C-alpha positions as CSV (number, residue, x, y, z in Angstrom):
1,X,13.6,-13.0,8.8
2,X,13.7,-9.6,7.0
3,X,16.4,-8.9,4.4
4,X,19.2,-6.5,5.5
5,X,18.9,-3.2,4.9
6,X,21.0,-0.2,5.4
7,X,19.6,2.2,8.2
8,X,19.2,5.2,5.9
9,X,17.3,2.9,3.4
10,X,14.6,2.0,6.0
11,X,11.5,4.2,5.7
12,X,9.4,2.1,7.9
13,X,10.9,0.2,11.0
14,X,8.7,-1.7,13.3
15,X,10.5,-3.5,16.5
16,X,9.0,-5.9,18.9
17,X,5.4,-4.5,18.0
18,X,2.5,-5.8,20.6
19,X,-1.0,-5.4,19.8
20,X,-3.8,-6.4,22.2
21,X,-7.7,-5.8,22.2
22,X,-8.5,-7.3,25.7
23,X,-7.5,-10.8,26.0
24,X,-6.8,-11.0,22.3
25,X,-3.0,-10.9,21.5
26,X,-3.2,-10.2,17.6
27,X,1.0,-9.3,17.5
28,X,3.5,-10.3,19.5
29,X,7.4,-9.5,19.0
30,X,6.4,-8.5,15.3
31,X,9.4,-6.8,13.5
32,X,9.7,-5.5,10.1
33,X,11.7,-3.2,7.4
34,X,10.6,-1.5,4.3
35,X,13.3,0.0,2.1
36,X,13.0,3.3,0.3
37,X,11.3,2.7,-3.0
38,X,10.2,-0.9,-2.7
39,X,6.8,-2.2,-3.0
40,X,6.2,-4.7,-0.2
41,X,2.9,-7.0,0.1
42,X,1.4,-7.8,3.4
43,X,-0.4,-11.3,3.4
44,X,-1.7,-13.2,6.1
45,X,-4.6,-15.3,7.1
46,X,-8.1,-14.0,8.3
47,X,-7.3,-12.4,11.8
48,X,-3.5,-12.4,11.5
49,X,-3.6,-8.4,11.7
50,X,-2.7,-7.1,8.5
51,X,-5.0,-3.9,8.7
52,X,-4.1,-3.3,12.5
53,X,-0.2,-3.5,11.7
54,X,-0.9,-0.9,8.8
55,X,-3.1,1.5,11.0
56,X,-0.1,0.9,13.9
57,X,2.5,2.4,11.5
58,X,0.3,5.2,10.1
59,X,-0.5,6.1,14.1
60,X,-4.5,5.0,14.1
61,X,-3.7,2.3,16.5
62,X,-1.4,2.8,19.3
63,X,0.4,-0.7,20.2
64,X,0.6,-1.9,23.5
65,X,4.6,-2.4,23.1
66,X,7.1,-1.9,20.8
67,X,8.5,0.8,18.5
68,X,7.5,2.2,14.8
69,X,9.8,4.5,13.2
70,X,8.3,6.3,10.0
71,X,10.8,8.0,7.8
72,X,13.1,8.2,10.8
73,X,10.7,9.5,13.2
74,X,10.0,7.5,16.3
75,X,6.2,7.5,16.0
76,X,5.5,6.6,19.7
77,X,7.6,9.1,21.2
78,X,6.9,11.9,18.6
79,X,5.4,15.2,19.5
80,X,2.5,16.7,17.6
81,X,4.3,18.6,15.0
82,X,6.6,15.7,14.5
83,X,3.8,13.0,13.8
84,X,1.9,16.0,11.4
85,X,5.0,16.3,9.6
86,X,5.4,12.8,8.7
87,X,1.5,12.2,8.3
88,X,2.2,14.8,5.2
89,X,4.4,12.5,3.8
90,X,2.7,9.6,3.7
91,X,-0.8,8.8,2.0
92,X,-3.5,5.9,2.3
93,X,-6.0,4.4,0.4
94,X,-8.4,2.4,2.4
95,X,-9.8,-0.4,1.8
96,X,-13.6,1.0,0.5
97,X,-11.9,3.8,-0.6
98,X,-13.3,5.9,2.6
99,X,-14.2,9.0,0.5
100,X,-16.4,11.5,1.6
101,X,-19.7,10.9,0.2
102,X,-20.9,14.7,0.4
103,X,-18.2,15.8,-1.5
104,X,-17.3,15.8,-5.0
105,X,-14.0,13.7,-6.3
106,X,-12.2,17.1,-6.7
107,X,-13.0,18.2,-3.1
108,X,-12.2,14.9,-1.6
109,X,-8.7,15.1,-3.2
110,X,-8.5,18.9,-1.8
111,X,-8.9,17.6,1.8
112,X,-5.4,16.6,2.8
113,X,-4.3,20.3,1.2
114,X,-6.9,22.2,3.2
115,X,-5.9,20.2,6.3
116,X,-2.1,20.7,6.0
117,X,-1.2,23.7,3.3
118,X,-2.8,27.2,3.2
119,X,-3.1,27.6,-0.6
120,X,-5.6,29.7,-2.7
121,X,-8.6,27.6,-3.9
122,X,-7.6,28.1,-7.5
123,X,-4.3,26.5,-7.0
124,X,-5.8,23.6,-5.0
125,X,-8.4,22.6,-8.0
126,X,-5.2,22.5,-10.2
127,X,-3.7,20.4,-8.3
128,X,-6.5,18.2,-7.7
129,X,-7.0,18.1,-11.7
130,X,-3.5,16.9,-12.0
131,X,-3.8,13.9,-9.3
132,X,-7.3,12.9,-10.6
133,X,-5.5,12.6,-14.1
134,X,-2.5,10.6,-12.5
135,X,-4.8,8.1,-10.9
136,X,-6.2,7.6,-14.5
137,X,-9.3,9.3,-14.1
138,X,-11.2,11.4,-16.7
139,X,-11.2,15.2,-16.4
140,X,-15.1,15.2,-15.8
141,X,-14.5,12.8,-12.8
142,X,-13.9,15.8,-10.7
143,X,-16.9,16.9,-10.4
144,X,-18.5,13.8,-9.3
145,X,-19.7,12.6,-6.3
146,X,-18.8,9.1,-5.1
147,X,-22.1,7.5,-5.5
148,X,-22.0,8.4,-8.8
149,X,-18.7,6.0,-9.8
150,X,-18.0,2.6,-10.3
151,X,-16.3,0.6,-8.0
152,X,-12.7,0.9,-9.9
153,X,-13.2,4.7,-10.5
154,X,-13.8,5.1,-6.3
155,X,-10.6,3.6,-6.0
156,X,-9.0,5.9,-8.6
157,X,-10.3,8.9,-6.8
158,X,-9.2,7.6,-3.3
159,X,-5.7,6.9,-5.0
160,X,-5.9,10.4,-6.4
161,X,-6.7,11.8,-2.7
162,X,-3.7,9.6,-1.2
163,X,-1.1,10.9,-3.3
164,X,-2.6,14.6,-3.0
165,X,0.5,15.8,-1.3
166,X,3.0,14.1,-3.2
167,X,3.7,11.7,-0.6
168,X,7.2,9.8,0.0
169,X,5.1,6.6,1.1
170,X,1.6,5.0,-0.4
171,X,-0.3,2.8,1.8
172,X,-2.9,0.6,0.6
173,X,-5.2,-1.6,2.1
174,X,-6.6,-4.1,-0.4
175,X,-6.5,-1.7,-3.4
176,X,-7.7,-4.6,-6.0
177,X,-10.6,-5.9,-3.8
178,X,-14.1,-5.9,-5.3
179,X,-12.3,-5.3,-8.9
180,X,-12.9,-7.8,-12.0
181,X,-9.8,-8.7,-13.2
182,X,-9.4,-6.5,-16.2
183,X,-9.7,-3.6,-13.7
184,X,-7.4,-5.3,-11.0
185,X,-4.6,-5.8,-13.6
186,X,-4.8,-2.3,-14.8
187,X,-4.7,-0.9,-10.9
188,X,-1.5,-2.8,-10.7
189,X,0.0,-1.4,-13.5
190,X,-1.2,2.2,-12.2
191,X,0.7,1.5,-8.9
192,X,3.7,0.8,-10.8
193,X,3.7,3.6,-13.1
194,X,3.2,5.9,-9.8
195,X,6.1,4.3,-8.3
196,X,8.5,4.9,-11.0
197,X,7.3,8.6,-11.8
198,X,6.9,9.8,-8.3
199,X,9.6,7.5,-6.6
200,X,7.1,6.0,-3.9
201,X,7.4,3.4,-1.3
202,X,4.6,1.4,-1.3
203,X,3.2,-0.7,1.5
204,X,0.2,-2.6,0.8
205,X,-2.3,-5.5,2.0
206,X,-3.8,-7.6,-0.5
207,X,-5.3,-11.1,-0.9
208,X,-4.8,-10.9,-4.8
209,X,-2.0,-13.2,-5.9
210,X,-1.6,-11.6,-9.4
211,X,-0.8,-8.4,-7.7
212,X,1.9,-10.1,-5.6
213,X,3.4,-11.7,-8.5
214,X,3.0,-8.6,-10.6
215,X,4.4,-5.7,-8.8
216,X,6.0,-6.8,-5.2
217,X,9.4,-6.5,-4.6
218,X,9.1,-8.6,-1.5
219,X,6.3,-10.2,0.3
220,X,5.8,-10.0,4.1
221,X,3.5,-12.9,5.7
222,X,1.9,-12.3,8.9
223,X,1.5,-15.7,11.0
224,X,1.7,-16.8,14.5
225,X,1.3,-13.4,15.7
226,X,4.3,-12.1,14.0
227,X,6.4,-11.7,10.4
228,X,7.1,-15.2,9.7
229,X,9.1,-14.2,6.5
230,X,9.8,-10.8,4.5
231,X,11.7,-11.7,1.5
232,X,11.2,-12.0,-2.4
233,X,8.6,-14.7,-3.5
234,X,10.8,-17.1,-4.4
235,X,12.2,-17.5,-1.0
236,X,8.6,-16.8,0.7
237,X,7.3,-19.9,-1.5
238,X,10.0,-21.9,0.0
239,X,9.0,-21.5,3.4
240,X,7.7,-24.4,5.2
241,X,4.9,-22.7,7.0
242,X,1.7,-25.0,6.3
243,X,-0.5,-21.4,5.6
244,X,2.4,-20.3,3.1
245,X,2.3,-23.5,1.2
246,X,-1.2,-23.8,0.9
247,X,-1.6,-20.0,-0.1
248,X,1.4,-20.3,-2.9
249,X,1.6,-23.6,-4.0
250,X,-2.2,-23.9,-4.2
251,X,-4.2,-23.9,-7.8
252,X,-4.6,-20.2,-7.7
253,X,-0.9,-19.3,-6.6
254,X,0.4,-21.7,-9.5
255,X,-2.0,-20.0,-11.9
256,X,-0.8,-16.5,-10.9
257,X,2.5,-17.3,-11.3
258,X,2.4,-19.1,-14.3
259,X,0.5,-16.1,-15.5
260,X,3.0,-13.5,-14.7
261,X,5.7,-15.6,-16.0
262,X,4.3,-16.3,-19.1
263,X,3.7,-12.3,-19.4
264,X,7.3,-11.5,-18.9
265,X,8.3,-13.9,-21.2
266,X,6.1,-12.3,-23.9
267,X,7.4,-8.9,-22.9
268,X,11.1,-9.7,-23.2
269,X,10.4,-11.4,-26.7
270,X,8.3,-8.4,-28.0
271,X,11.2,-5.8,-26.6
272,X,13.2,-4.5,-29.5
273,X,16.7,-5.9,-29.6
274,X,19.9,-3.8,-29.3
275,X,22.8,-4.0,-31.9
């Protein structure tokens, strides 16, 4: 069961969601809340419908039943103008970046600006340069094309595009997939920095246990066609579901927990004391 949240505090509200493709029912009676300002990680086994859930929330997939409220708007009943207004307040980073290969990084970042605003080109270029810098890319990255970028740079370029319109909610689909451990850890810290500096709410799908333990305030587990549990990691770990136990209490889960706990102890020891 989800932790309680005040109505004004919920920026994502999913109720009774049913997703079905032919005879295959992916979700049935799925409920989930996401509060303003938190980072929620979504995990689940293969075929549990993590990406389908994300696509249902942002409007790329229409559920067979249930409701999705995003930033207070019922997305199943909203008209075109209402939906567009909500879309402007959401940024999405897809798993493989989904950059336009024929456009430079700067032009990719300007795509949402061109779609939703009528701005002078010079101003869009300045905004694009700012977002590229915020994503941790060097200034010369703006002139490069996706094929000229490393995997980590592609992720950051896609992130720059996702924050192009200063969104309230950032959706991330496997943001650290394919990155080496150092690159993945740096990306996790970047997400934390952006959450703090931009006041973002972050909804992320991940298999990366280090990401879950490092940056997530809560974790939602998809199993049995619904959200089995959505809570802080210490409570999720105690769930008696077989998949949850194998995932979090297996060797990799224990190693991730130890690594993060050790990092926190070192940071606390290194922090200056106050008289």
